[in-house]
C-alpha positions as CSV (number, residue, x, y, z in Angstrom):
1,X,131.4,59.1,104.2
2,X,134.3,57.0,105.7
3,X,135.5,53.6,104.5
4,X,137.2,50.9,106.6
5,X,138.6,47.6,105.4
6,X,137.4,44.8,107.7
7,X,139.7,41.7,107.7
8,X,137.5,38.8,108.7
9,X,140.2,36.1,108.6
10,X,142.5,34.6,106.0
11,X,142.3,31.0,104.8
12,X,143.5,28.8,101.9
13,X,141.8,27.2,98.9
14,X,142.9,24.8,96.3
15,X,144.5,26.7,93.5
16,X,143.1,24.4,90.8
17,X,139.6,25.0,92.1
18,X,140.2,28.8,92.1
19,X,141.4,28.8,88.5
20,X,139.3,26.1,86.9
21,X,140.7,24.9,83.6
22,X,143.7,27.2,83.6
23,X,147.0,25.3,83.9
24,X,148.9,25.6,87.2
25,X,152.0,26.7,85.3
26,X,150.1,29.9,84.4
27,X,148.1,30.8,87.6
28,X,151.1,30.2,89.9
29,X,152.8,33.2,88.4
30,X,150.4,35.4,90.3
31,X,149.1,33.1,93.0
32,X,151.8,30.7,94.1
33,X,150.7,27.5,95.8
34,X,152.1,25.6,98.8
35,X,152.9,21.9,98.8
36,X,149.3,21.0,99.1
37,X,148.3,23.1,96.1
38,X,146.6,25.7,98.3
39,X,146.8,29.4,97.7
40,X,146.4,32.4,100.1
41,X,142.8,33.8,100.3
42,X,141.5,36.8,102.3
43,X,138.1,37.6,103.6
44,X,138.4,41.4,103.2
45,X,135.0,43.0,104.0
46,X,134.2,46.7,103.8
47,X,132.6,48.9,106.4
48,X,130.9,52.1,105.2
49,X,130.3,54.9,107.7
50,X,127.6,57.1,106.2
51,X,125.7,59.5,108.4
52,X,123.8,57.5,111.1
53,X,124.3,54.3,109.2
54,X,127.1,51.8,109.5
55,X,127.0,49.3,106.6
56,X,129.1,46.2,106.5
57,X,129.6,44.4,103.1
58,X,130.0,40.6,103.7
59,X,131.1,39.0,106.9
60,X,133.5,36.2,106.2
61,X,133.2,32.6,107.4
62,X,132.4,33.3,111.0
63,X,133.5,30.9,113.7
64,X,130.5,28.6,114.5
65,X,131.4,25.7,112.3
66,X,133.2,22.5,113.5
67,X,136.9,22.0,113.8
68,X,136.6,19.5,111.0
69,X,135.0,22.1,108.8
70,X,137.7,24.7,109.3
71,X,140.3,22.0,108.8
72,X,139.5,22.0,105.1
73,X,140.3,25.7,104.8
74,X,143.7,26.1,106.7
75,X,142.9,29.4,108.4
76,X,146.1,31.5,108.9
77,X,147.0,34.9,110.3
78,X,145.5,36.8,113.2
79,X,142.6,38.7,111.6
80,X,139.1,38.5,113.1
81,X,136.0,40.4,112.2
82,X,135.5,41.7,115.8
83,X,139.1,42.9,116.1
84,X,138.9,44.7,112.7
85,X,135.7,46.4,113.8
86,X,137.3,47.4,117.1
87,X,140.3,48.8,115.2
88,X,137.9,50.9,113.2
89,X,136.3,52.2,116.4
90,X,133.1,50.1,116.3
91,X,131.4,47.0,117.8
92,X,129.1,44.7,115.8
93,X,126.1,46.1,117.7
94,X,126.8,49.4,116.0
95,X,126.2,48.0,112.5
96,X,122.9,49.1,111.0
97,X,123.1,47.1,107.7
98,X,124.8,43.9,106.6
99,X,124.9,43.7,102.8
100,X,125.7,40.2,101.5
101,X,127.1,40.0,98.0
102,X,125.9,36.4,98.0
103,X,125.2,33.6,100.5
104,X,128.2,31.3,100.1
105,X,129.5,30.5,103.5
106,X,132.8,32.4,103.1
107,X,130.8,35.6,102.5
108,X,127.9,35.4,105.0
109,X,129.0,32.9,107.7
110,X,129.9,35.7,110.1
111,X,126.3,37.1,109.9
112,X,125.0,34.3,112.2
113,X,126.3,33.0,115.5
114,X,125.5,30.4,118.1
115,X,123.1,31.5,120.8
116,X,124.4,31.7,124.4
117,X,123.6,28.1,125.3
118,X,124.6,26.8,121.9
119,X,121.2,25.2,121.3
120,X,120.5,27.2,118.1
121,X,121.5,30.2,116.0
122,X,120.9,33.9,116.1
123,X,122.0,37.0,114.1
124,X,125.5,38.1,114.9
125,X,124.4,41.8,114.3
126,X,121.4,42.2,116.5
127,X,120.6,45.8,115.3
128,X,121.2,45.3,111.6
129,X,119.1,44.7,108.6
130,X,120.4,41.9,106.4
131,X,120.3,42.6,102.7
132,X,120.0,40.0,99.9
133,X,117.7,39.7,96.9
134,X,114.7,37.4,96.2
135,X,116.3,35.6,93.3
136,X,119.5,34.7,95.1
137,X,117.6,33.8,98.3
138,X,115.4,31.3,96.5
139,X,118.5,29.9,94.8
140,X,120.4,29.6,98.1
141,X,117.5,28.1,100.1
142,X,116.8,25.5,97.4
143,X,120.3,24.8,96.3
144,X,121.5,22.8,93.3
145,X,123.8,19.9,94.0
146,X,126.8,21.8,92.7
147,X,126.5,24.6,95.3
148,X,124.8,22.8,98.2
149,X,128.0,22.6,100.2
150,X,128.4,26.3,99.9
151,X,124.9,27.3,101.1
152,X,124.7,26.3,104.8
153,X,121.2,26.6,106.3
154,X,122.6,27.7,109.6
155,X,124.2,30.7,107.9
156,X,121.0,31.7,106.1
157,X,117.7,30.7,107.7
158,X,118.2,32.5,111.0
159,X,118.3,35.8,109.2
160,X,114.8,35.3,107.9
161,X,113.5,33.9,111.2
162,X,114.8,36.9,113.1
163,X,112.7,39.3,110.9
164,X,115.9,41.2,110.0
165,X,116.0,40.1,106.3
166,X,115.3,42.5,103.5
167,X,115.5,42.2,99.7
168,X,116.6,44.6,97.0
169,X,115.2,44.5,93.5
170,X,117.3,42.7,90.9
171,X,117.0,43.6,87.2
172,X,116.0,41.1,84.5
173,X,119.0,41.9,82.3
174,X,122.6,41.9,83.6
175,X,125.1,42.5,80.8
176,X,124.7,46.2,80.5
177,X,126.2,48.2,83.4
178,X,123.4,50.7,83.2
179,X,120.6,48.1,83.2
180,X,122.3,46.2,86.0
181,X,122.4,49.1,88.4
182,X,119.4,49.1,90.6
183,X,117.6,52.0,92.3
184,X,118.7,50.5,95.6
185,X,120.8,53.4,96.7
186,X,118.1,56.0,96.1
187,X,115.2,53.9,97.5
188,X,117.0,52.8,100.7
189,X,119.3,55.8,101.1
190,X,122.3,53.5,101.0
191,X,125.5,54.9,99.4
192,X,126.0,52.6,96.4
193,X,124.6,51.2,93.2
194,X,124.8,47.5,92.5
195,X,126.1,45.5,89.6
196,X,124.4,42.1,89.3
197,X,126.2,39.1,88.0
198,X,125.0,35.5,87.4
199,X,128.0,33.6,86.3
200,X,129.4,32.7,89.8
201,X,126.0,32.2,91.3
202,X,122.4,33.6,90.8
203,X,122.2,37.4,91.2
204,X,125.5,38.0,93.0
205,X,125.6,41.7,93.9
206,X,128.7,44.0,93.6
207,X,128.4,47.4,95.4
208,X,129.6,50.4,93.4
209,X,130.4,53.4,95.6
210,X,131.2,57.0,94.8
211,X,133.9,58.1,97.2
212,X,136.2,61.1,97.0
213,X,135.5,61.5,93.2
214,X,136.4,57.8,92.7
215,X,134.2,54.8,91.8
216,X,135.1,52.0,94.2
217,X,133.7,48.5,93.4
218,X,133.5,45.7,95.9
219,X,134.4,42.8,93.5
220,X,133.3,39.8,95.6
221,X,133.7,36.7,93.4
222,X,133.4,38.3,89.9
223,X,137.2,39.1,90.4
224,X,138.4,37.1,93.4
225,X,142.1,38.1,93.0
226,X,144.2,40.2,90.7
227,X,145.4,36.9,89.2
228,X,141.9,36.4,87.8
229,X,142.0,39.4,85.4
230,X,142.6,37.4,82.2
231,X,139.1,36.5,80.9
232,X,139.5,32.7,80.8
233,X,140.8,32.7,84.4
234,X,137.4,31.6,85.8
235,X,137.0,29.8,89.1
236,X,135.9,26.2,89.1
237,X,133.3,27.2,91.6
238,X,131.4,29.3,89.1
239,X,128.1,27.6,88.2
240,X,127.9,29.3,84.8
241,X,131.5,29.9,83.6
242,X,130.4,30.8,80.1
243,X,128.3,33.5,81.5
244,X,131.1,34.7,83.8
245,X,133.2,35.4,80.6
246,X,130.9,38.2,79.1
247,X,130.2,39.6,82.6
248,X,133.9,40.0,83.3
249,X,134.5,41.4,79.9
250,X,131.7,44.0,80.2
251,X,132.8,45.0,83.6
252,X,136.5,45.1,83.2
253,X,136.3,47.1,80.0
254,X,134.2,49.6,81.9
255,X,136.6,49.6,84.8
256,X,139.5,50.3,82.5
257,X,137.6,53.1,80.6
258,X,136.2,54.8,83.6
259,X,139.1,54.1,86.0
260,X,137.2,52.1,88.6
261,X,139.1,51.2,91.8
262,X,138.5,47.5,92.4
263,X,138.3,46.4,96.0
264,X,139.5,42.7,96.1
265,X,137.8,40.7,98.8
266,X,139.8,37.5,98.3
267,X,143.2,38.7,97.3
268,X,145.4,38.3,100.4
269,X,148.2,40.4,98.9
270,X,146.5,43.1,96.7
271,X,143.8,45.2,98.3
272,X,142.7,47.6,95.6
273,X,143.7,47.8,92.0
274,X,143.0,49.8,88.9
275,X,143.2,48.3,85.4
276,X,144.0,49.3,81.9
277,X,143.5,47.9,78.4
278,X,146.5,46.2,76.8
279,X,147.2,44.1,73.7
280,X,146.6,41.0,75.9
281,X,143.4,42.3,77.4
282,X,142.6,44.2,80.6
283,X,145.5,44.0,83.1
284,X,146.6,45.7,86.3
285,X,147.4,49.4,86.1
286,X,148.1,50.4,89.7
287,X,147.9,48.7,93.1
288,X,146.8,50.5,96.3
289,X,146.4,49.7,99.9
290,X,143.1,50.7,101.6
291,X,145.1,53.0,103.9
292,X,146.3,54.9,100.8
293,X,142.9,55.5,99.4
294,X,140.7,55.7,102.5
295,X,142.7,58.0,104.8
């Protein structure tokens, strides 16, 4: 197995929205804001090279939305999904599986693109299966008013219409790590288990990989940045913040005890961290680059 970070493009989000009820004087210690109160955000995806399969976890925002849409998110830097795939030695047509942690636009927008004459949409990975789960799919295609702006039909429906959509089985109980892991890896011969979490959105999926005697976890939006480690530091975007709290506590305690390596999708400045238990709760232990761990 080989792992490659895929940088799909940096952007900015409102720091208050990213930290919910936490005062700015606290969250700016780890995530400084600009004059517009915006903080740096990454869209760091993960490419897994495993035998004859090439599995991409999340795809970033994509580029098919309007200039007005992207104007809200202040894209910065030179990263693109295609350039990152090329740097890893691949093309999007080589990807066999696209695994989406959830269907918010900044995680799955790159999965779908305009067709050639821009009259409709088509999968951006023509040879890949797209993986979600039934609970989350139903949630995303019949969105509540709180999340409706994050679930864009043009990002989602074309995957089903193409016939490339597949579902994994989600457990009924989520707070135990053992009950939350599915038989997905064994059944589909994909190289990870899954931790399911419901606080951010219904049945978000966090891949847990065994790699070089390490457990690497793709943290998605359960832990967007290292600055979100304190339990009350919960995003304003979470639909069930009081559920995020025990999910984070359960997971971070396990991460500290079992020395998980946490791959941070949205942290523009910290790529992978380990954590430890302290008197103040679980906090950063070590910080690594992907190059340090993957090469």
